[in-house]
C-alpha positions as CSV (number, residue, x, y, z in Angstrom):
1,M,32.0,3.8,3.0
2,N,33.0,1.5,5.9
3,Y,30.2,-1.2,6.5
4,K,30.4,-3.1,9.5
5,A,27.2,-5.6,8.5
6,I,24.8,-6.4,6.1
7,I,21.1,-7.8,6.8
8,F,19.5,-9.7,4.0
9,D,15.8,-9.9,3.9
10,L,15.3,-13.9,3.4
11,D,12.2,-13.7,0.7
12,G,13.5,-12.7,-2.6
13,T,17.1,-11.6,-1.7
14,I,18.4,-15.0,-0.5
15,I,15.8,-17.5,-1.6
16,D,13.7,-17.4,-4.4
17,T,10.1,-17.4,-2.5
18,E,8.1,-15.8,-5.4
19,T,8.2,-18.9,-7.6
20,I,7.1,-21.1,-4.7
21,W,4.2,-18.8,-3.7
22,N,3.2,-18.4,-7.1
23,Q,3.0,-22.4,-7.8
24,A,1.3,-22.6,-4.3
25,S,-1.5,-19.9,-5.6
26,R,-1.9,-21.7,-8.6
27,Q,-2.2,-25.3,-7.2
28,L,-4.7,-23.9,-5.0
29,L,-6.8,-22.9,-7.9
30,E,-6.2,-26.1,-9.8
31,K,-7.4,-28.1,-7.1
32,R,-10.8,-26.3,-7.5
33,G,-10.8,-27.0,-11.2
34,I,-10.1,-23.1,-11.8
35,A,-7.6,-22.4,-15.0
36,L,-7.2,-18.7,-15.1
37,D,-7.1,-17.2,-18.6
38,A,-3.5,-15.9,-19.6
39,K,-4.2,-12.3,-19.1
40,T,-5.8,-12.5,-15.7
41,D,-3.2,-15.1,-14.6
42,K,-0.6,-12.4,-15.7
43,E,-2.5,-9.7,-14.0
44,L,-3.4,-11.6,-10.7
45,F,0.5,-12.6,-10.1
46,D,1.7,-9.3,-11.1
47,T,-0.6,-7.9,-8.4
48,I,0.2,-10.6,-5.9
49,Q,4.0,-10.3,-6.0
50,G,5.5,-9.0,-2.9
51,L,2.1,-9.0,-1.0
52,A,1.5,-10.8,2.6
53,L,-0.1,-14.0,2.4
54,H,-3.4,-12.6,3.9
55,K,-3.7,-10.1,1.1
56,S,-2.5,-12.2,-1.6
57,C,-5.2,-14.9,-0.5
58,L,-7.9,-12.3,-0.6
59,L,-7.1,-11.2,-3.8
60,I,-7.2,-15.0,-5.2
61,K,-10.2,-15.6,-3.4
62,Q,-11.7,-12.5,-5.1
63,T,-10.8,-13.1,-8.3
64,A,-11.8,-16.8,-8.8
65,Q,-14.7,-16.0,-6.6
66,L,-13.9,-18.8,-4.2
67,P,-16.6,-19.5,-1.6
68,E,-14.3,-20.9,1.3
69,P,-13.3,-18.7,4.4
70,L,-10.3,-16.7,3.6
71,D,-8.8,-18.4,6.9
72,D,-9.0,-21.7,5.2
73,L,-7.5,-20.6,2.0
74,I,-4.6,-19.3,3.9
75,K,-3.8,-22.3,5.7
76,E,-4.2,-24.7,2.6
77,E,-1.9,-22.3,0.6
78,S,0.8,-22.3,3.5
79,A,0.6,-26.3,3.6
80,I,1.1,-26.3,-0.3
81,A,4.1,-24.0,0.0
82,L,5.4,-25.8,3.0
83,D,5.5,-29.0,0.4
84,L,6.8,-27.0,-2.3
85,Y,9.5,-25.4,0.0
86,K,10.8,-28.9,0.9
87,Q,11.2,-30.1,-2.6
88,H,12.5,-27.0,-4.5
89,V,13.6,-24.1,-2.2
90,R,16.6,-22.6,-4.4
91,F,19.0,-19.6,-3.8
92,I,18.5,-16.5,-5.7
93,P,21.4,-16.7,-8.5
94,G,24.5,-15.0,-7.2
95,F,23.6,-15.1,-3.6
96,V,25.9,-17.8,-2.6
97,Q,29.0,-15.8,-4.3
98,F,28.3,-12.8,-3.1
99,H,27.9,-14.1,0.6
100,N,31.1,-15.7,0.2
101,K,32.6,-12.7,-0.8
102,I,31.5,-10.6,2.3
103,A,32.3,-13.5,4.5
104,H,35.8,-13.3,3.0
105,L,35.8,-9.6,3.9
106,R,35.0,-10.6,7.5
107,L,31.8,-8.4,7.4
108,K,29.0,-9.5,9.6
109,S,25.7,-10.6,8.2
110,G,22.2,-11.4,9.1
111,I,19.1,-12.6,8.0
112,A,15.6,-10.7,8.7
113,T,12.2,-12.1,7.4
114,N,8.5,-11.9,8.1
115,A,8.1,-15.5,7.1
116,S,6.6,-18.0,9.6
117,A,8.8,-20.5,11.3
118,E,7.4,-23.3,9.0
119,T,8.0,-21.5,5.8
């Protein structure tokens, strides 16, 4: 096949966003003194993997029975994630090498994302 370009999804293809969002969710719960048992933690984070922020925060709210409005939880988790991004953002292993190969082949590339401008 003769490809002319590749479009990469930013989240999970270029950068490791899942680790950051999982940390943000855990910090959101920890700030409220909530520690999930290992089974519930695994089930929750397996379920929210790949979900949009609104849906993942709704599941966290329901699982932990949080009284705060959903919009407040979304704003708080987003702020936590933004801070984590500033400190810990990392490329997915192998991405830089792969991108260098396609650049060497003069293959055009672009990035697509549904992430907000802040995160």
